[in-house]
C-alpha positions, 0 to 999 in steps of 0.5 A: 864360853863365848857368845857371838850374835849375829844380825841380818840389818834391819831396813828400820835401823831404829829396830836394829839400835833398839836390838843391839841396846837390849842385847847388851843389857841381857849380856852384861858381864859376859863374853860376847861380840856383835856382828852385822851380816854385810854382804854375802858369805859375810857370815862364813868369814865371821864364823871362821875367826871362832875355831873354838867351840862358840855359842853363835846367836842367828838374830833374822829370819828363816832364810838368815837362820839358813845361811847361819846353820850352813857353817855349824852343822856338824861342829862343836859350836852352838846356835840360838834362833833369834826371830828377827824377819818375816816368817820367823817359821822355824822359831815358832816351832822351837820357842814359846815366845817370839820376843828375841830378848825374852828368848835370849833371857831364857836360853842363856844358861840352858845347854844345847842339845842336837837336832837334825838337818836335811843334806840338799843335793850334797850342798846345802842343808836344811833345818825347816822345811823344803817345799815344791808345789803351789806352797813354794811359788807363793813362798818365793813371792810372797816378799811381792805382796806388802800386807802382813804375812800370814794374810799375804800368804792366803792372798797369794794361794787365792790369787795363784790358784786360779793360773797354777799350772800343777807342777809335777812331783816324783819321789823316789825313796829307798825302797822304790817310787812314794809319789808320782803325780801332780801336786798342790802342795808338797813339802818336805819338813824337819820342822811344822811351820811354814809360810808364816806360821802355817803348821803344814806338819804338825807330827814333825820333830826336829830330833826323830831322825826322819823327814815328814813329806806332806802333798796334796795332790792336784785339786779342783780349784774351787776346793781350794778354801776348804783346804786353806780351811784346813791348814788353818785349822792344823788339819791338813793331814787328816785329808783323805786325798794328803800323802803323809810319809816318813823318809830318811831320804828320797829323790824328788824330780820336778821342774819346779823350784825349791823353796828350801827355809824361805830360799829360793833353790833351782835343780834337776833333781832334789836329793834330800838325806837326813843329818841326824842329831848335826846341830846342836841347837839351844832352845 
């Protein structure tokens, strides 16, 4: 099988150079090619050049992996997620290691398994988490904070909670209303992690055919540190006021912007439909 590496270049050229040398060493004797994504839709153009079944390697962060999978869902192609970004939240859910070289070595001869994705508004697939509350606001702006990702997330919560306006979110399922109120945190999950390592949905599985909805309604701002502590303990869903449901399809109406796998998305409504076993992932 052909192996194709799709790399989002690092601002630090030495890191990219070191990575490509490691890839060459591990892939010696195998049929492979390396491409750097140089502009919007470049990945799409590259994938089109490989009509036969190919194993693609997404080398970047969550947003880049999302970009790559748009071209691979509902195809015979396979994909490996090699973390080379800032948050790398999807990688945390599927890999024991966070070293791209270690993951490459471990997955080289493993078969792919089919996993779920979530189709949003019939136009874009989500593989990890889509969120709408304070968590989305922070995810859409956390790159502005020049500190380590996890520390930046906590600092951003504490900084923004005092001025956050608690977005109104209405969620309709196939059988009726699921939620209709203001939210503090609001996530629809296929994966488990977001925000650079925070496990928002510990029970989520990437191949169960379900979307896990986790909503923390509007809370007193003074209690924010308590809920941060519960997230850090991977225990938010045990709180009595947290709404946890599993759905196959829902429609979200909110004025808030969505953060979809690390990228901002704005729409009038958000129609989410799980796509069971639609992506061939190697883990």
